[in-house]
C-alpha positions as CSV (number, residue, x, y, z in Angstrom):
1,M,30.3,79.9,112.9
2,E,29.0,82.4,114.8
3,C,24.7,82.7,115.3
4,I,24.2,86.4,115.5
5,S,20.5,87.5,115.9
6,I,19.9,91.2,114.5
7,F,18.9,91.9,117.9
8,D,22.5,91.8,118.8
9,M,23.1,94.0,116.1
10,L,20.6,96.5,116.9
11,K,20.8,97.3,120.7
12,I,18.9,99.9,123.0
13,G,21.1,101.4,124.7
14,V,22.9,104.8,126.7
15,G,25.2,107.0,125.2
16,P,28.1,108.0,124.1
17,S,29.4,104.5,123.2
18,S,28.7,101.1,122.9
19,S,32.2,100.0,123.5
20,H,33.0,102.5,126.1
21,T,29.4,102.7,128.0
22,L,27.4,100.1,127.0
23,G,29.7,97.4,127.4
24,P,31.6,98.2,130.8
25,W,27.6,98.8,131.8
26,R,26.3,95.3,131.0
27,A,30.1,93.9,132.5
28,G,28.8,95.0,135.8
29,R,25.4,93.8,135.7
30,R,26.7,90.6,134.2
31,W,29.3,90.6,137.5
32,I,26.6,91.0,139.8
33,A,24.9,88.1,138.0
34,E,27.9,85.7,138.3
35,L,28.2,87.3,142.5
36,K,24.7,85.8,142.8
37,S,24.9,82.6,141.0
38,S,28.2,81.9,143.5
39,N,25.8,83.0,146.5
40,Q,29.0,85.5,147.2
41,F,26.9,88.6,146.3
42,E,25.6,88.9,149.6
43,T,29.3,88.7,151.0
44,V,30.9,91.7,149.4
45,I,32.0,94.4,151.8
46,A,34.1,96.2,148.9
47,V,34.4,96.6,145.2
48,K,37.2,97.9,142.9
49,V,37.4,98.1,139.0
50,D,40.1,98.2,136.8
51,L,40.0,99.7,133.2
52,F,42.8,99.0,130.7
53,G,43.7,100.0,127.3
54,S,41.3,102.1,125.1
55,L,38.9,101.6,128.4
56,S,41.3,103.4,130.0
57,L,42.7,106.0,127.4
58,T,39.2,107.4,126.2
59,G,37.2,106.2,129.4
60,K,36.4,109.5,130.8
61,G,35.7,111.1,127.5
62,H,33.2,108.4,126.9
63,A,31.8,108.1,130.1
64,T,33.4,104.5,131.1
65,D,33.5,105.5,134.8
66,I,29.7,106.5,135.0
67,A,28.6,103.6,133.2
68,V,30.6,101.3,135.5
69,I,28.7,103.2,138.4
70,L,25.2,102.6,136.6
71,G,26.1,98.7,135.8
72,L,27.2,98.3,139.6
73,C,24.2,99.6,140.8
74,G,22.0,97.3,138.8
75,Y,20.5,99.8,136.2
76,D,19.2,98.6,132.6
77,P,20.6,101.0,129.8
78,Q,17.4,100.3,127.7
79,T,15.2,101.8,130.7
80,I,16.6,103.9,133.5
81,D,15.5,107.6,133.0
82,V,18.2,109.7,131.6
83,S,17.7,112.6,133.0
84,S,18.0,111.0,136.4
85,I,21.6,109.8,135.4
86,S,23.8,113.1,136.4
87,D,22.1,113.1,140.1
88,I,22.6,109.4,140.9
89,V,26.4,109.8,139.8
90,D,26.7,112.9,141.6
91,T,24.6,111.4,145.3
92,I,27.5,108.3,144.9
93,R,30.0,110.6,144.3
94,K,29.1,113.1,148.0
95,S,28.0,110.1,150.1
96,K,30.7,107.7,149.1
97,Q,28.2,104.9,148.9
98,L,26.9,102.7,146.3
99,Q,23.6,101.1,146.3
100,F,24.7,97.6,144.8
101,N,22.2,96.2,142.3
102,S,20.1,98.6,144.1
103,E,20.1,96.2,147.1
104,R,22.8,97.0,149.3
105,S,24.4,100.0,150.6
106,I,28.4,99.7,150.5
107,S,31.4,102.0,150.8
108,F,32.4,103.3,147.0
109,D,34.6,106.0,146.1
110,P,34.9,106.4,142.3
111,D,37.9,108.7,142.8
112,T,39.9,105.5,144.0
113,Q,37.8,102.4,143.5
114,I,37.6,103.1,139.9
115,I,41.4,102.6,138.4
116,F,42.5,104.0,134.7
117,N,45.7,101.5,133.6
118,K,47.3,102.6,130.4
119,E,48.1,98.8,130.1
120,F,46.5,97.0,127.5
121,K,45.3,93.3,127.7
122,E,46.4,90.7,125.1
123,F,42.7,89.5,124.5
124,H,41.1,92.9,123.6
125,P,42.0,96.5,124.1
126,N,39.1,97.2,125.6
127,A,39.6,95.0,129.3
128,I,37.8,95.7,132.8
129,T,38.6,94.0,135.7
130,F,35.7,93.7,138.6
131,L,37.4,92.8,142.2
132,A,35.4,92.2,145.1
133,T,36.5,91.9,148.8
134,L,34.6,89.5,150.8
135,K,33.5,89.4,154.4
136,N,36.0,86.6,155.5
137,G,38.8,89.2,153.6
138,K,38.9,86.7,150.4
139,E,39.4,89.0,147.4
140,I,37.8,87.4,144.1
141,A,38.6,88.8,140.9
142,S,36.4,88.2,137.1
143,S,37.2,90.3,133.6
144,F,35.4,91.3,131.0
145,Y,36.4,92.7,127.6
146,S,33.6,94.8,126.0
147,I,34.3,94.0,121.8
148,G,32.3,96.2,120.2
149,G,28.6,97.1,119.8
150,G,28.0,96.3,123.1
151,F,28.7,92.7,123.5
152,V,30.8,91.3,126.1
153,V,32.5,88.5,127.0
154,K,34.8,86.6,129.3
155,E,37.9,85.2,127.6
156,E,38.5,83.3,124.2
157,R,37.6,79.5,124.6
158,K,34.0,80.7,126.5
159,R,33.8,82.6,123.7
160,K,33.9,80.0,121.0
161,E,31.8,77.2,123.2
162,K,29.2,79.9,123.0
163,K,29.4,80.5,119.3
164,L,29.2,76.7,118.2
165,S,26.3,76.3,120.2
166,A,24.5,79.7,119.5
167,F,25.1,78.6,115.7
168,K,23.0,75.5,115.9
169,Q,19.8,77.4,116.2
170,F,19.6,78.8,112.9
171,P,18.1,76.7,110.3
172,L,19.9,79.4,107.6
173,P,23.5,79.3,108.9
174,I,25.4,82.0,107.7
175,Q,29.3,83.0,108.1
176,K,30.2,84.9,104.7
177,A,27.7,87.3,102.2
178,T,28.4,83.9,99.6
179,D,26.4,81.7,102.2
180,L,23.5,84.3,102.3
181,L,23.8,84.8,98.6
182,K,23.5,81.3,97.9
183,Y,20.1,81.2,100.3
184,C,18.6,83.9,98.4
185,T,19.0,82.1,95.1
186,N,18.4,78.8,95.8
187,K,15.0,79.8,97.2
188,N,14.1,82.2,95.4
189,K,14.0,84.9,97.7
190,K,15.0,88.4,99.2
191,V,18.2,89.4,101.7
192,S,15.1,89.8,104.4
193,E,12.9,87.0,104.1
194,I,16.3,84.6,104.9
195,V,17.0,87.0,107.5
196,L,13.4,86.4,108.9
197,E,13.5,82.6,108.4
198,N,16.6,82.4,110.7
199,E,15.1,85.4,113.2
200,R,12.0,82.9,113.9
201,S,13.9,80.4,115.1
202,L,14.9,82.0,118.0
203,H,11.8,84.5,118.6
204,T,7.7,84.3,117.6
205,D,6.2,86.8,115.1
206,K,4.9,88.7,117.2
207,E,8.2,89.2,119.5
208,I,10.2,90.2,116.0
209,D,7.6,93.0,115.1
210,E,7.5,94.2,118.5
211,R,11.3,94.6,119.1
212,I,11.8,95.9,115.5
213,S,9.3,98.8,116.8
214,Q,10.8,99.5,119.6
215,I,14.2,99.8,118.1
216,W,12.9,101.9,115.4
217,N,10.4,104.6,118.3
218,V,14.3,104.8,120.1
219,M,15.8,105.6,116.6
220,L,12.8,108.4,115.8
221,E,12.9,109.4,119.3
222,S,16.5,110.3,119.0
223,M,16.3,112.0,115.8
224,Y,13.1,114.2,117.2
225,T,15.3,114.8,120.5
226,G,18.5,116.0,118.3
227,C,16.2,118.4,116.2
228,H,14.6,120.0,119.0
229,T,17.3,120.5,121.5
230,E,19.3,123.4,121.5
231,G,22.5,124.4,123.3
232,T,26.2,122.6,124.0
233,L,27.6,119.2,124.3
234,P,29.1,118.5,127.5
235,G,32.8,117.4,127.9
236,G,34.5,120.6,127.3
237,L,35.1,121.0,123.6
238,N,31.8,123.5,123.7
239,V,30.5,121.7,120.9
240,R,27.3,123.4,120.0
241,R,24.4,121.3,118.8
242,R,23.9,121.6,114.9
243,A,21.3,119.5,113.9
244,F,18.8,122.5,116.1
245,D,19.7,125.0,113.7
246,T,19.7,123.2,110.7
247,H,16.1,121.8,111.3
248,K,15.0,125.0,112.3
249,K,16.2,126.5,108.6
250,L,14.7,123.4,106.8
251,I,11.2,123.0,108.8
252,G,10.5,126.6,108.9
253,N,7.5,127.9,109.9
254,T,5.7,124.7,110.3
255,L,3.7,123.2,113.0
256,Y,3.3,119.5,114.4
257,K,2.7,118.3,117.6
258,N,4.9,114.9,117.9
259,P,6.8,112.5,115.8
260,T,4.6,111.2,113.7
261,D,3.3,114.8,112.8
262,W,7.1,115.9,112.3
263,I,7.6,112.8,109.7
264,E,4.4,114.0,107.8
265,S,5.2,117.7,107.8
266,I,8.5,116.9,106.3
267,R,6.9,115.1,103.5
268,D,4.6,118.0,102.7
269,T,8.1,120.4,102.4
270,E,9.7,121.2,99.0
271,V,12.9,119.1,98.7
272,K,15.4,119.8,96.2
273,F,18.9,118.0,96.3
274,R,20.4,120.3,98.8
275,Q,17.6,120.2,101.0
276,I,18.1,116.4,100.7
277,L,21.6,116.4,102.0
278,K,21.0,119.0,104.6
279,W,17.9,116.5,105.9
280,V,19.9,113.4,105.9
281,S,22.7,114.9,107.9
282,C,20.5,116.4,110.0
283,F,18.9,113.5,111.3
284,A,22.3,111.6,111.6
285,L,23.8,114.8,113.4
286,A,20.5,114.7,115.7
287,V,20.9,111.1,117.0
288,N,25.0,111.5,117.7
289,E,24.5,114.7,119.6
290,V,21.6,112.8,121.5
291,N,23.9,110.2,122.1
292,A,27.3,112.4,123.2
293,S,25.1,113.7,125.9
294,L,24.4,110.1,127.2
295,G,20.9,109.9,125.8
296,R,19.3,107.0,124.7
297,V,19.9,105.7,121.1
298,V,20.4,102.3,119.3
299,T,23.6,101.1,118.8
300,A,24.0,100.1,114.6
301,P,25.9,98.7,115.1
302,T,27.6,100.9,117.8
303,N,26.2,104.0,119.3
304,G,29.3,106.3,117.5
305,S,27.6,105.1,114.2
306,A,24.1,105.2,115.8
307,G,22.7,108.3,113.3
308,V,23.7,106.5,109.8
309,I,21.2,104.0,109.7
310,P,18.3,105.6,111.5
311,A,19.1,108.9,109.4
312,V,19.1,106.7,105.8
313,M,15.8,104.4,107.0
314,M,14.3,108.2,107.4
315,Y,15.5,109.4,104.0
316,Y,13.6,106.8,102.7
317,M,10.2,107.1,104.6
318,V,10.2,111.1,103.7
319,I,12.0,111.6,100.4
320,E,11.7,108.4,98.4
321,N,8.5,106.6,99.7
322,H,5.8,108.5,101.5
323,D,3.3,105.3,102.0
324,A,6.6,103.6,103.8
325,N,5.1,102.0,106.7
326,F,6.2,99.3,108.8
327,D,6.7,96.5,106.9
328,D,9.7,98.8,105.2
329,I,10.9,99.2,108.7
330,K,11.4,96.1,109.3
331,Q,12.6,95.1,105.8
332,F,15.3,97.5,106.5
333,M,16.3,96.4,109.9
334,L,16.5,93.0,108.9
335,V,18.9,93.5,105.7
336,A,20.8,96.1,107.9
337,G,21.2,93.2,111.2
338,E,22.2,90.7,108.6
339,I,25.0,92.7,106.7
340,G,26.0,94.0,110.5
341,S,26.8,90.5,111.6
342,L,28.8,89.9,108.4
343,F,31.2,92.3,109.3
344,K,31.3,90.9,113.2
345,K,32.2,87.4,111.9
346,G,34.5,88.3,109.4
347,A,36.1,91.4,110.9
348,T,34.9,93.7,113.9
349,I,32.6,96.0,114.7
350,S,35.3,97.7,117.4
351,A,37.2,101.0,116.6
352,A,39.5,100.0,119.5
353,M,40.4,96.9,117.1
354,G,39.8,98.2,113.8
355,G,39.3,102.5,113.9
356,C,36.3,104.1,112.9
357,Q,36.1,102.3,109.4
358,A,34.6,99.2,112.1
359,E,32.0,102.0,112.8
360,I,30.7,104.3,110.5
361,G,32.0,102.2,107.9
362,V,30.2,99.0,108.5
363,S,26.9,101.5,109.5
364,S,26.9,102.7,106.2
365,A,27.4,99.4,105.1
366,M,24.3,98.2,106.5
367,A,22.3,101.0,105.2
368,A,23.2,101.1,101.9
369,G,22.6,97.5,101.6
370,A,19.1,97.6,103.7
371,L,18.0,100.8,101.4
372,T,18.9,99.0,98.6
373,E,16.8,96.4,99.1
374,L,13.9,98.7,99.6
375,M,14.8,100.4,96.4
376,G,13.6,97.2,94.7
377,G,17.4,96.0,94.1
378,T,18.4,92.1,93.8
379,P,20.6,90.1,96.5
380,E,23.3,90.7,94.4
381,Q,22.6,94.6,94.1
382,V,22.0,94.2,97.9
383,L,25.6,92.7,98.7
384,M,27.1,95.1,96.1
385,A,26.0,98.5,97.6
386,S,27.3,97.1,101.0
387,E,30.6,96.3,99.5
388,I,30.8,99.9,97.8
389,A,30.1,101.8,100.7
390,M,32.8,100.1,102.8
391,E,35.3,100.3,100.5
392,H,35.2,103.9,100.7
393,H,35.3,103.8,104.4
394,L,38.3,101.6,104.2
395,G,41.4,102.8,106.8
396,L,39.1,105.6,108.5
397,T,40.6,106.2,111.7
398,C,39.2,106.4,115.1
399,D,41.1,109.6,116.8
400,P,38.4,111.4,118.9
401,I,39.6,114.5,120.3
402,A,39.7,114.2,124.1
403,G,38.0,111.0,123.9
404,L,35.1,112.3,123.4
405,V,32.5,110.9,120.9
406,Q,32.4,114.1,119.6
407,I,34.4,115.6,116.9
408,P,34.9,114.0,114.2
409,C,32.9,111.3,115.3
410,I,29.3,113.3,114.8
411,E,29.9,114.5,111.5
412,R,31.1,111.2,110.2
413,N,27.6,109.8,110.7
414,A,26.7,112.5,108.4
415,M,28.9,111.5,106.0
416,G,28.7,107.5,106.2
417,A,24.5,108.6,105.7
418,I,25.2,110.1,102.6
419,K,27.7,107.6,101.3
420,A,25.0,104.8,102.0
421,I,22.5,106.6,99.8
422,N,25.3,107.0,97.3
423,A,26.2,103.4,97.1
424,C,22.4,102.4,97.1
425,E,22.2,104.3,93.8
426,M,25.3,103.1,92.0
427,A,24.6,99.3,93.0
428,L,20.8,100.1,91.5
429,D,22.6,101.2,88.5
430,T,24.8,98.4,88.0
431,D,24.7,95.1,86.6
432,A,25.9,93.4,90.1
433,A,26.7,89.8,88.5
434,N,29.7,91.6,87.2
435,A,30.7,93.0,90.5
436,K,34.4,93.2,90.4
437,V,35.2,93.0,94.0
438,P,32.9,90.8,96.5
439,L,31.6,92.1,99.9
440,D,33.4,89.0,101.7
441,K,36.4,90.5,100.1
442,V,36.2,94.1,101.5
443,I,35.5,92.4,104.8
444,E,39.0,90.3,104.7
445,T,40.7,93.4,103.9
446,M,39.0,95.9,106.4
447,W,40.3,93.0,109.2
448,E,43.5,93.0,107.6
449,T,43.5,96.8,107.4
450,A,42.7,96.7,111.1
451,Q,45.6,94.5,112.3
452,D,47.9,97.1,110.0
453,M,46.8,100.0,111.9
454,N,48.6,101.6,114.1
455,T,47.3,101.6,117.9
456,K,47.0,105.1,118.0
457,Y,44.5,105.3,115.9
458,K,42.2,103.1,117.5
459,E,40.3,105.0,120.0
460,T,43.3,105.6,121.9
461,S,43.0,109.5,121.3
462,E,47.1,109.0,121.1
463,G,47.5,110.2,117.4
464,G,45.6,111.8,114.9
465,L,43.0,114.9,115.3
466,A,43.2,114.1,119.0
467,V,46.8,114.9,119.8
468,K,46.6,117.9,116.8
469,V,43.5,119.5,118.2
470,S,43.1,119.9,122.5
471,L,40.5,121.1,125.1
472,S,42.4,123.9,125.1
473,D,42.3,124.9,121.5
474,C,38.9,124.8,121.4
């Protein structure tokens, strides 16, 4: 059994991909920590990085090489000034010098010392190996696997040991949706209240509130930035930022000074069904356009699906409940994080393992369940909404054109957000006691579908739209 905090599912990081950018970045920092703990860091005179499988095949489009460089430099993805990334990388490429953990300079040429191998490792499609040459001529290697959502593991045996050790920390252990529902029924509590009990075994109430506040602020900032940034996304596809144009048409001549005023101005606009669709889509597009530009977003549960949850939360705040406050945001994130953890435990949140159903599908299920509780739904209806949302993402492939997290990824966030809202409404109008398909069964089905899915549809850019449309077509 696995103990997964909501803060494992909702991480602050830099785009465009949690598994291909944030994961390798964190792996680099973990490798440095290993070197330091073994007193070998000061003796390193050269490093080489090998990327395997999906990390290699779509690595350039996902900025994996850039992430590796920043990780080796010791930068924190939560705090780095994202506007400085290009200058940092350009300096290293030109000087052929790396500031190893920002402590000491070693020679490093990214073009020759970051190797893209198409070979797949057996444990997971996203593999990265760091090789250090020491002063005495000895070479030491360490391999990591980026398993989705920014999670990084070493190898299976240690991963299982970590699961068992961490699981003991939760007073209310949850492996499946039925476990969660049992606690809700026996204690007569909401899903969010059960999740909060578990989180309190890891964090104080103050820490929980502070971290959720940080998460929401990054989500809000990414929506705000995306809606106010014009231009074309990097990477060569020449994708025009659409959130700016959509937002401009929706907001009209309304004046505001900051994100808080912005929320109030949206609440004051006349909103009809068509405008609701546009607003929700605009919020989702905005986040993932920021993500595609190496901006700061929250993995929810991944970077590629980062726009769904903030878009649905914003929908609740500006459309459904104008009195919504931090308590509503906290409740939403607690439920969303727990639903995401169920999918990670029972299936996967890695597109390299399960296709896009593991990213957009999971994020839509997370948002649907969270919105349902805010709208007054029962725990049974919360789980039903999550089931409905995922059921209609089953089999969704991951086939990014040119390996970029742009087409079809950005639009899929808008679709996932709309599906989440629709799933919530259907669940609220249904007697969930008579649900024909339990959430656990959908999670099992998703995992079986992932295992049956051809590798070319799992974030390799070797199938689907990725081979039908090329950079030259754009």
